[in-house]
C-alpha positions in Angstrom: -8.8 -19.7 45.4 -9.7 -16.7 43.3 -9.4 -13.2 44.8 -12.7 -12.0 46.4 -13.1 -9.1 43.8 -12.6 -11.6 40.9 -15.1 -14.1 42.4 -17.7 -11.4 43.0 -17.3 -9.9 39.5 -17.8 -13.3 38.0 -21.1 -13.9 39.8 -22.4 -10.3 39.6 -25.7 -10.5 37.7 -25.8 -9.0 34.2 -29.5 -9.7 33.7 -32.3 -7.1 33.5 -31.2 -3.6 32.8 -27.6 -4.8 33.2 -28.1 -7.1 30.2 -28.9 -4.2 28.0 -25.9 -2.3 29.2 -23.7 -5.3 28.6 -25.0 -5.8 25.1 -24.3 -2.1 24.3 -20.8 -2.4 25.7 -19.9 -5.5 23.8 -21.4 -4.1 20.6 -19.4 -0.9 21.0 -16.1 -2.8 21.5 -16.9 -5.2 18.7 -17.6 -2.4 16.3 -14.5 -0.5 17.2 -12.1 -3.4 17.1 -13.6 -4.8 13.8 -13.4 -1.4 12.1 -9.8 -0.8 13.2 -8.6 -4.2 12.1 -10.4 -3.9 8.7 -9.0 -0.3 8.3 -5.5 -1.4 9.1 -5.6 -4.5 6.8 -7.2 -2.6 3.9 -4.9 0.4 4.1 -1.8 -1.9 4.2 -3.2 -3.8 1.2 -3.6 -0.6 -0.7 -0.1 0.6 0.1 1.5 -2.8 -0.7 -0.3 -3.3 -4.1 0.0 0.3 -5.3 3.7 0.4 -4.4 4.2 -3.0 -6.2 2.8 -1.5 -9.3 4.6 1.8 -8.9 8.0 0.0 -8.5 7.1 -2.3 -11.3 6.7 0.5 -13.8 9.3 2.9 -12.3 12.9 2.2 -11.2 13.9 3.2 -7.7 16.7 5.3 -9.2 17.9 5.9 -12.7 20.5 7.8 -14.7 18.9 9.5 -17.7 20.5 10.9 -20.9 22.6 14.1 -20.9 21.0 17.4 -20.4 22.7 20.3 -22.3 22.9 23.6 -20.5 23.8 25.6 -23.5 20.7 24.5 -25.6 18.3 23.4 -22.9 17.8 20.1 -24.6 18.2 16.5 -23.5 19.6 13.6 -25.6 17.4 10.7 -26.6 19.8 8.0 -25.4 22.6 7.7 -22.8 26.0 6.2 -23.4 26.6 3.7 -20.6 30.3 4.4 -20.1 32.7 3.5 -17.3 32.2 6.8 -15.5 28.5 6.2 -15.0 29.1 2.6 -13.8 32.0 3.7 -11.5 30.0 6.6 -9.9 27.0 4.4 -9.4 29.2 1.7 -7.7 30.6 4.3 -5.4 27.2 5.6 -4.3 25.6 2.2 -3.9 28.5 0.6 -2.1 27.4 -2.6 -0.5 23.7 -1.8 -0.7 21.8 -4.7 -2.3 20.4 -3.6 -5.7 19.7 -4.7 -9.2 20.9 -2.9 -12.3 19.6 -2.9 -15.9 19.3 -0.8 -18.9 16.0 0.1 -20.7 15.2 1.4 -24.1 12.2 3.5 -24.7 10.9 4.9 -28.0 7.5 6.8 -28.4 5.5 5.5 -31.4 2.0 5.2 -32.7 0.1 2.0 -33.2 -2.2 2.4 -36.2 -5.1 0.3 -37.5 -7.3 1.2 -40.5 -9.9 2.7 -38.2 -8.0 4.2 -35.2 -4.6 4.8 -33.6 -3.0 5.0 -30.2 0.2 6.6 -29.0 2.4 4.3 -26.8 5.9 4.2 -25.5 7.7 1.1 -26.8 9.7 -0.3 -23.9 12.5 -2.9 -24.1 14.6 -4.4 -21.3 18.1 -5.9 -21.4 18.6 -9.6 -20.6 19.4 -9.0 -17.0 16.1 -7.4 -16.1 13.7 -9.2 -13.8 10.4 -9.2 -15.7 8.3 -11.1 -13.1 6.1 -8.0 -12.5 5.4 -7.7 -16.2 4.7 -11.4 -16.6 2.4 -11.3 -13.5 0.2 -8.8 -15.3 -0.4 -10.9 -18.3 -4.0 -11.7 -18.9 -3.9 -13.2 -22.4 -1.2 -14.7 -24.6 2.2 -15.1 -23.2 5.3 -13.1 -22.4 7.8 -13.6 -25.3 11.4 -14.3 -25.0 12.4 -11.0 -26.5 16.1 -11.9 -26.5 15.4 -14.7 -29.0 12.7 -12.8 -30.8 12.2 -13.6 -34.5 13.2 -10.5 -36.4 10.4 -11.2 -38.9 7.6 -11.3 -36.3 8.6 -8.5 -34.0 6.5 -9.7 -30.9 4.7 -6.9 -29.0 2.9 -7.0 -25.7 0.3 -4.3 -25.3 -2.3 -3.5 -22.6 -5.8 -4.9 -22.7 -7.1 -1.3 -22.7 -5.1 -0.5 -25.8 -6.2 -3.7 -27.5 -9.9 -3.0 -26.8 -9.5 0.5 -28.1 -7.9 -0.6 -31.4 -10.0 -3.8 -31.5 -6.9 -6.1 -31.5 -6.4 -9.6 -30.3 -3.5 -11.9 -29.7 -1.9 -12.9 -33.0 -2.9 -9.8 -35.0 -0.4 -7.9 -37.0 -0.2 -4.1 -36.6 1.8 -1.3 -38.0 3.7 1.1 -35.7 5.0 4.5 -36.9 8.0 6.3 -35.3 9.4 9.8 -35.7 13.2 9.3 -35.9 15.4 12.4 -36.5 12.6 14.2 -38.5 11.9 11.0 -40.5 8.9 8.7 -40.3 9.7 5.0 -40.0 7.1 2.2 -40.0 7.5 -1.3 -38.5 5.2 -4.3 -38.4 4.6 -6.1 -35.0 2.7 -9.2 -34.0 0.6 -9.0 -30.8 2.0 -11.7 -28.6 0.1 -11.0 -25.4 -2.0 -8.6 -23.4 -1.4 -7.3 -19.9 -3.4 -5.4 -17.4 -2.2 -3.8 -14.2 -5.2 -1.5 -13.6 -2.7 1.3 -13.1 -4.1 4.3 -14.9 -2.1 5.9 -17.7 0.6 3.3 -17.5 -1.6 0.6 -19.0 -2.7 3.0 -21.7 0.8 4.1 -22.8 3.2 1.3 -22.2 4.0 -1.5 -24.8 6.8 -4.0 -24.6 9.0 -5.1 -27.5 12.4 -6.6 -28.2 15.6 -4.5 -27.6 16.8 -5.4 -31.1 13.7 -3.7 -32.6 14.5 -0.3 -31.0 18.2 -0.6 -31.7 17.7 -1.3 -35.4 15.1 1.5 -35.5 17.3 4.1 -33.9 20.7 2.8 -35.3 22.3 2.3 -31.9 24.3 -0.5 -30.3 24.1 -2.2 -26.9 26.2 0.5 -25.1 23.4 3.0 -25.5 20.1 3.1 -23.5 17.3 5.3 -22.6 18.2 5.0 -18.9 20.5 3.1 -16.6 18.1 1.8 -13.9 18.7 0.7 -10.3 16.0 -1.2 -8.3 15.8 -3.0 -5.0 16.0 0.2 -2.9 13.5 1.8 -0.6 12.2 5.3 -1.1 14.6 6.8 1.5 17.6 5.1 0.0 16.6 6.0 -3.5 16.1 9.7 -2.7 19.4 10.1 -0.8 21.5 8.1 -3.2 20.1 9.9 -6.2 21.0 13.2 -4.7 24.5 12.0 -3.9 25.0 10.6 -7.4 23.7 13.8 -9.0 26.2 15.7 -6.9 29.1 13.6 -8.2 28.0 14.3 -11.8 27.8 18.0 -11.0 31.4 18.0 -9.6 32.6 16.3 -12.8 30.9 18.8 -15.0 32.4 21.7 -13.1 35.9 20.1 -12.9 36.1 19.2 -16.6 34.1 22.3 -17.8 31.5 20.1 -19.5 28.3 21.5 -21.0 26.1 18.4 -20.4 25.3 16.3 -17.4 23.4 13.0 -16.8 20.1 13.5 -15.0 19.5 11.3 -11.9 15.9 10.7 -11.0 14.3 8.6 -8.3 10.9 7.1 -7.5 10.0 9.7 -4.8 9.7 12.2 -7.7 8.5 10.1 -10.6 5.9 8.4 -8.3 5.1 11.5 -6.2 1.4 11.6 -7.1 0.8 8.0 -6.0 3.1 8.2 -2.9 1.3 11.4 -1.7 -2.0 9.7 -2.2 -0.9 6.8 -0.1 0.3 9.2 2.6 -3.3 10.5 2.9 -4.3 6.9 3.8 -2.2 7.1 6.9 -4.0 10.2 8.0 -7.4 8.6 7.4 -6.3 5.5 9.4 -5.3 7.7 12.4 -8.6 9.6 12.3 -10.6 6.4 12.1 -8.7 4.9 15.0 -9.4 7.9 17.2 -13.1 7.9 16.3 -13.4 4.2 17.1 -11.6 4.6 20.4 -14.0 7.3 21.3 -17.0 5.2 20.4 -15.7 2.2 22.4 -14.8 4.5 25.4 -18.3 6.2 25.4 -20.2 2.9 25.2 -18.0 1.3 28.0 -18.4 4.3 30.3 -22.1 4.6 29.8 -22.7 0.9 30.2 -20.6 0.7 33.3 -22.5 3.6 34.8 -25.8 1.7 34.2 -24.3 -1.4 35.8 -23.1 0.7 38.8 -26.5 2.3 39.3 -28.2 -1.1 39.2 -25.6 -2.5 41.5 -25.7 0.2 44.2 -27.3 -2.1 46.8 -24.6 -4.6 46.1 -22.0 -1.9 46.7 -23.7 -1.1 50.1 -23.6 -4.8 51.1 -19.9 -5.1 50.1 -19.0 -2.0 52.0 -21.0 -3.0 55.0 -19.2 -6.4 55.1 -15.9 -4.5 55.2 -14.9 -4.4 51.6 -12.6 -1.5 50.9 -12.8 1.0 48.1 -10.1 -0.8 46.0 -12.0 -4.0 46.2 -15.3 -2.4 45.1 -13.5 -0.6 42.3 -11.8 -3.8 41.1 -15.2 -5.6 41.0 -16.7 -3.2 38.5 -13.5 -2.9 36.5 -13.3 -6.6 36.1 -17.0 -6.8 35.2 -16.4 -4.3 32.4 -13.2 -5.9 31.3 -15.1 -9.2 30.8 -17.3 -7.3 28.4 -14.3 -5.9 26.7 -12.8 -9.3 26.3 -16.0 -10.7 24.7 -16.1 -7.7 22.4 -12.5 -8.3 21.4 -13.2 -11.9 20.5 -16.3 -11.2 18.5 -14.7 -8.2 16.8 -11.5 -10.2 15.8 -13.5 -13.2 14.5 -15.8 -11.0 12.5 -13.1 -8.8 11.0 -10.7 -11.6 10.1 -13.5 -13.7 8.6 -14.7 -10.8 6.5 -11.1 -9.9 5.4 -10.4 -13.6 4.5 -13.6 -13.8 2.4 -12.5 -10.5 0.6 -9.0 -11.8 0.0 -10.2 -15.1 -1.4 -13.3 -14.1 -3.3 -13.0 -10.3 -3.9 -16.5 -9.7 -2.7 -16.1 -5.9 -2.8 -14.9 -4.6 -6.2 -13.5 -1.2 -7.0 -13.4 1.1 -10.0 -9.8 0.6 -11.4 -10.0 4.1 -13.0 -10.3 5.7 -9.6 -8.5 3.4 -7.2 -6.0 1.7 -9.5 -7.2 -1.7 -8.2 -10.1 -3.9 -9.3 -11.0 -5.1 -5.8 -10.5 -3.9 -2.2 -7.0 -5.2 -1.2 -6.3 -7.0 2.0 -3.1 -7.7 3.9 -3.1 -9.4 7.2 -0.5 -7.8 9.5 -0.7 -9.9 12.7 1.6 -7.8 14.9 -0.7 -4.8 14.0 -3.8 -6.7 14.9 -2.2 -7.8 18.2 -1.3 -4.2 18.9 -4.9 -3.1 18.3 -6.2 -5.7 20.7 -3.6 -4.7 23.4 -4.2 -1.0 22.8 -8.0 -1.5 23.2 -7.5 -3.4 26.5 -5.2 -0.8 27.9 -7.4 2.1 26.8 -10.5 0.4 28.2 -8.9 -0.2 31.5 -7.9 3.5 31.7 -11.3 4.9 30.8 -13.0 2.6 33.3 -11.0 3.7 36.3 -13.0 7.0 36.8 -16.5 5.5 36.9 -15.2 2.5 39.0 -13.6 5.0 41.5 -17.0 6.9 41.7 -18.7 3.6 42.5 -16.2 2.8 45.3 -16.7 6.2 46.9 -20.5 5.7 47.5 -21.4 5.8 51.2 -22.7 2.4 52.6 -25.4 4.1 54.7 -26.9 5.9 51.6 -26.8 2.8 49.4 -29.0 0.8 51.9 -31.8 3.4 51.3 -31.3 3.5 47.5 -34.2 2.3 45.3 
């Protein structure tokens, strides 16, 4: 048999004025829960997709060419010798990571009517190019390692292609400034990519490593950077600092005038990472506001239910019900409304998020948000934590009005109209 307080709370009428209070309470909880779930899922979606693009264009850690203290200049290419590999091995230890070299060479794509400055980028055979291939929107990603020297395949962004009025299969001339000389090369547009990631799309083009090596007269032991990926931001920052320290010790010990420069994604991607940090602050503010909204509606609704139920309180107290029992009756009434609001809020939020994930109903301006549609990521532990947090918070805010209801004198409630 159910406890008396639970039995009474189930049969306490929520009609009349109580029905209005109940609707307000349920609506408040529904709104708060739905907004918090949507906010959490969208913010996680933003962070995940922006970081995927950021890590796709930038290595987690990289060793760049020598910087010369005496002249204040930096070399164009880095010689990947045993010292760099050994020091990197020492710093990474057993940490899972992927290593590769990259070649970069600024150039100008020129058509009879217009031109565009881009950075020609080429990866070594060991590089994972799934990110780049996932951004392809037209044509296909060439096998640059088996590229036909006569065709020189090139992948450019859709934004660059639109600006220069190019399409897949077109031939285009590229000009390079190499040691005070101008060199021209012909490339064939093999494909177009689009990541919606600001200046990266406008300035990056992909070509074969052999094209840059022939252009700059270097062999496979030279690269624009020695890149390490597969690390998180904290690992990349601390390991980059440690690796730079090893190079500094070597420079001082051997009295060298040049040092490799070690960089990491927390610096190269600082603009985007700081922008993502602001999202966390916004999420906290929204959560606090929604909790206040839910608490206000619950307390006000419970007060209405208590005022309309004062005669019931008097009868219960006259029949010998103690204060804890009366308090539990009204808390359980309100928690029923909380439960209903939770169910409706979860169903509404999850349905809306699923529709957005599947059909991209709410688009975004890629120039401003780096994405073409509002991103969604379902984080079920987070949704469960929101529901549990709302239940606990609701129970806490309901204790005070329920305590006030239980303290009403039975003799005065009998005369209440």
